[in-house]
N, C-alpha and C positions, 0 to 999 in steps of 0.2 A: 504493500500500500504506500501511497504518497500523501503528503499533506495537502488538503484543499487550500487554495489560495486565500479564501475568505478570512480564516483566522489570522493569517499573517498580516492582512491589511487592516486589522482593527486599530483604530486610532489615526489612520492616515489623514482624514479630514481635519482633525484637531492639529496635526503637525504641519499642514500646508502653509499657514501664515509665516511660521519661522523659516520654512524652506524657501519661500519667496524672498524673504529678506536675506537669507544666506546666498541665494543665487545673485541678487543684485550686488551684494558685497563682493563676491568672487568676480563678477563681471567687471566691476569698477577697479579691481586690483589684479590685473593679469600679470603673469610672470612667464618669461621665456623658458625654453627647454633647459633643464638641469639647474634652473634658478628658482624653482617653485617652493621656496622656503616658507613664505607666509601661508600659501595654500596648504602645504603639507602640515604646517603647525595647526591650522584650523581643523583639518581632517583628523589628525592625531588627538587633538584635544577633545573633539566631539566623540570620537570612538571611546576614549577613556571614560568620559561622562556616561556613555551608554553601557559601559561594563565590558568592553572588549579588551583582550590582551593586545598591546600595541607595540610594534617595532618600527622605529624611524630610521631614516638614512639608508634604506635598502636600494642599492644600485644608484646611489647619489642622494636624491631627495625623496625617494619612494617611501610609502607608508604601507604597512601590512597589519591588518587587524584580524584576530582569530577569536571566534566565539564558539564555545563548545556547549552542547546540550545533550550530554549522554552519548551512548553508542549509536552509530549510524553513518551514513555516507558523508563524504567531504565534498563541498561545493565551493568553487572559486567564482567570485564576482569581481569584475574589474572596471575601473574608470581611469581615464587619463587626465592629467592636470595642466599641461603646458599650453601657453598661448603663442601667438604669432607676431612677427614684426610688421604690423599693419596699423595704419592710422584710422581710428574708428570714425565713421561718418553716419552713424545711425540716428543721431540727434536725441537719443534716449537720455532721460534725466540721470541715469546711472552709467552713462557712457564712460569708457576709459579715457583718461588724460595722461596715462602712465607712459614713461619712456624707460628704456633699458639699454643695455649694451649687448650687441649680438656677438657671435663667435669671433668676429674680426675685431672686436673692441670698439665698434662704431655705435654712436648713439642712435637709437631707432625708436619709433612709437611702438607701443605694445597693445594688442587687442585680443580678446577671446573671439577670434573670427571663425573658429571651427566648432565651437560649442562645448569645449571640454569643461567649462564652468557648469554647464547643465549636467554633464555626466557626473561630476563630483557631487553636485547637489542631489541628484537622484540616488546615487549609491549611499550617501549619508542618510537620506530618507529611508532607504531600504534597511540599512544597518540599525537605525533607531527602532524600526518596527520588529525586526528580528529579535532584538534584545528585549523589547517591551513584551513581545508575545512568545518568549522563550519556552513557556510551558506548553506550547502547541506543537512543538516539533522536536525531533531528535536527530543528532548528527553534528557536523562541524561546518561552519562557514568561514572561508578565508576571503576577506575583503581587501583587494589590491588597489591602491591609489598610485598609479604608475606615472613616473616622470617622463618627459622627453619623447612622447609618442611621435612628434613631428620629425625627429631625427633618429628614432629607433631606440627607445629607452628600455623596452622589455628585455632584450638580451643582456643589458647591464644588470638587471635585477636577477636574472638567471645566473649570471657569472658571479654575483655576490652571494652565492650559496642558497638561493631561494628554495631549491629542491630539497635540501637537507635541513633548512632552518624552520620550515613550516609544514603543517600537515599536508600530505600529498592528495590533491584533489582528484576526484573521479570524473568530474565534468567541469569545464571552464565556460563561463557565460559572460557575454559583453554586449554592449549596444552603442549606437551612435545616433545623435540627433541629425536630422536631414531637412532640407528645404521642401518637405512634403507636407500635406495637410496634417495639422495637429490632430491627434487622436487615432491616427492610422499607423500600422506597423508593417514592415516588409522584410522578408529574408528569403533565402533559397538554400536547398541542399547542394553540397559540392562547392565549387569555387564561388565565393560570394564577393571577393574584392581582389583587385589585380595586384601583381607584383610591381614594385617600384625600384628604380635604380637612379641615383643622382650622381652627376659628374661635374667636376670643376675642370675647365679647359683653359689653358693659357696659350694663346697664339703669339708667336714671336715675329716681329717685323724688323725694319730698320728705320728709325725716325729721322726727321729732318724738317726743313722749312716747308710750310704749306704752299709756297709759290714754286717750289722745285720738286714736285712729286717724283720726277724721273730719277732722282738720287736716292729714293727711299724704297722700302717694301712696306706698303701701307697696311697695317694690321686691321684697320677699320674696314677697308674694302674686303680684305680676306674674311673678317668676321661676318660681313654681310653676305658674302658668297656661301660661307658655311651654313649660315642660318637658312638661307633660301633653299640650298640643296638638301638640307635635312628634312625639309617638308616633303621630299619625294620618297623618304624611307617607307612611310605608311602607305602613301598613295600608289607607289609603284613597286614595292618589294614585299609587302605583306598581303596575303591573299584576302579576298573580299569576305570570306567566311571566318576570318580570324580577327583578333582585336589587339591594337597597339596604339599608343599615343607617344609622340615625341614633342616635347615643349622646351624651348629656350626661354627660361624665365628671367634671366638677368644678363645684361651686356654692359661691360665697363671698359672704357678706353679713353685715354687722352685727358688733357686739362685745359686746352685752349684751342680756339677755332683755327688758328693759323700755324699750329704745331702738329705735325704728323708724329704720333707716338711710337714707342718701341714695341708695345704689347697691347693685346686685347684679351679680356677675360670673359668667358661664357659660363653660365650656370645652366645645365641641361638636365631634364627629368624625363625618364622613360617608363611607360606603363605597359605591362603585357600580362596575358592570362594563361600562358603555358610556358614551360621551360624552353621548348624549341623556339617559339617566337621571341622569347627574351634574348636568347643567345644570338638569334638572327639579327635582331634590331641593334643590340649592343655592337655586334661586329660591323654592321652597316654604318652606324654612327661613327665609329673609330675610323673606318675606311674613308669616309667622306671628309672627316677632319684632316686626316693626313694627306689625302689626295688633293684637296683644295690648297693646303699649305705648300705641297710640292709644286703645284701649278703656279703659285705666286712667287716661287723662288725664295722661300724664307731662308734666313741664315741659320735657323735652328729648328729642330723637330718640335712640334707641339707637345705640351705636357698635358696628359689626361689622367686625372685623379678620381677614383671612385670614392664618393663621400659616404653614402649609406645605401643599404639595400633592404627591401622588405619582401618576404616571400608572398606568394598567392595565399590569401586567407581562405581556408577550406572548411566548410561546415560539415560535420559528420551527418550523413543522411538520416540515420535513425534518430539521433538526438534532435535534429532539426524538426523532424515530424512531431516529436514529443512537445517541443517548445511551441511550435505553431498551433498545435491543438490546445495547449494550455492558454496561450494568448487569446485565441479565438473564444475559448470558454469564458475568459475573464473580461476581455474588452468588447466582445461581440463578434459574431462570425463575419460580418461585413467590414470589419476594421482590420483584418489581417490578410495580407496578400503575399503571394509567391512572386518574387522578382523574376522577370523574364530573362535576364542576362546578368553576367558578372558586372559589378559596379567597377568603373575604371579607377576610382580612388583606391588608396592602399592603407594598410594597417599592420601594426606589429603584434596585435593581440594574439594571433595564432601561435606566437612563440611559446606561450605558456602551455597550450595543449600539446604542441610538438615536443617540448622538453619533458613534459610529464608523461607523454605517450598515452594521452586520454582524449576522448572526444571534446570538441568545442563547438559552440554555436554563437554566431554574431548576427545581430539584427539591427535594422534602422527603425527609428520612431520619428514621426513627423513633428516639426516644430514651428510651422508657419500657420498663421491665423487662417481659419477656414474661409473667411470672407475674401481672402486673396485668390481663392480658387472658385469663386462663384461661376456657375455654369459649366464647370469641368467635372466629369465623372472620374472617380479614382482609377477605373480601368483605362480610361483614356490617357491619364497621366503616366500610367505604367507603360503604355504603348508608345506615346509620343514624347515623353519626358516632361520635366518641370518647365513651365513657361519661362522664357529668358528674362522677363522683368522681375522674377522672384529672386532675391539675393541668395546666392548659394554659399556653402562653406568656403572660407578663405576670402570672402568679399568683405570690403570695409563697411558694408551695409547689412551684414548678416547678424541677426540677433533673434533667437527663438522667442516665440510668444510664451510668456511665463505660464499662462493657463490655456489649455489643460496639459501642457507639455510636461511639467514636473510630475503631476499626478499620474500621467500615462507612463513616464519613465520609471517611477518607483513601482507602480503596479506591475509593469512588464518584468522587472528584475525579480520581484517576489513570486509572481506567477510561474516564471521559469524555474527558479530555485526550488519551489515547492514540489516540482516533479521528481526531485531526487532526495529530498529530505523525508524522514520517516515521521508519521504522526506519533505524538507522545504516548498514546494508549495502544499503539500497535505492538502486539506481542510477537 
């Protein structure tokens, strides 16, 4: 037998006002990857107040809470904590005005543009109810507040002895807020999110006076050629039935309009959904970079550095079916959908399940006010995608609607966890 979700949800309505204020506070005080000191402190403090065993500084700034309620299965619930170097333009009264230093030591604006503040809020709401309703279930819950998801913080927690320091979970559960209608949840069995590879590329030229380009090897022109040619990787080298994305997200070169610089730096991100496509695209990107450099007569080979990699996030089919049924029973049949294809965004959540060698399930829950989708059916959004005027994750205008998003996020975590926990009176 498993625990019905209803007993675990007792007290949710009473806790929502505090969760709303917590969310606003977290949103107004974002922190960059591996700098989540304040956020981690809040999570650890609230977990202790709720009665959890708490360990801090796991994998840097990570927090792990453990709550035991007799013999039974071990369930892992995870939320990520880090924000992005984005200038917030939501106009919200609790909008971030925070600045921080990025990995290069540069001052940057900071914003929770991916919704990790919502994830922390929802998990803390779930941990509060698990503690308050401890008499209703048996087993152990491991609550993971992970740092640095944007740059791959899950492996750092594993490398910090996670597998040996904490109870070994039998199922790993996680979720992500999305620019979909609030109140709706979507997931799929098998690959649910793409792999991601980030590259830093330095192109070398030979600088000189802007009036005498013939004496130089212009790295700006070379960078432009590389950027344009990279657009052909997906359109001309990846089959129509396969999925990949190549994005040049940053370009930096030069300091003055009449000075041809010596170098140009590119930041490149690659998404893929199978190992074969991943290797094909990575090889094509490197071939084009080196080929264009050679065609330009560069004095030195380009430098290509791999920054971080995320594997394909894969949902265990059986466990996914269990979670979908639980969510449908709790949220309503018409509010839970099977995603038609792998989402091209990426996650490192799957690292926990892979390291533990247990099933994992990851789902999306909508965070956009339903009024923004007036006249659109959920099935149509699945088929045609979210309208372009709806701000998406990583946008300077992305901010989930507080209600009913928090309530749905807490409910989803508890409904899923309940499928593995044992009822208190089950012999």
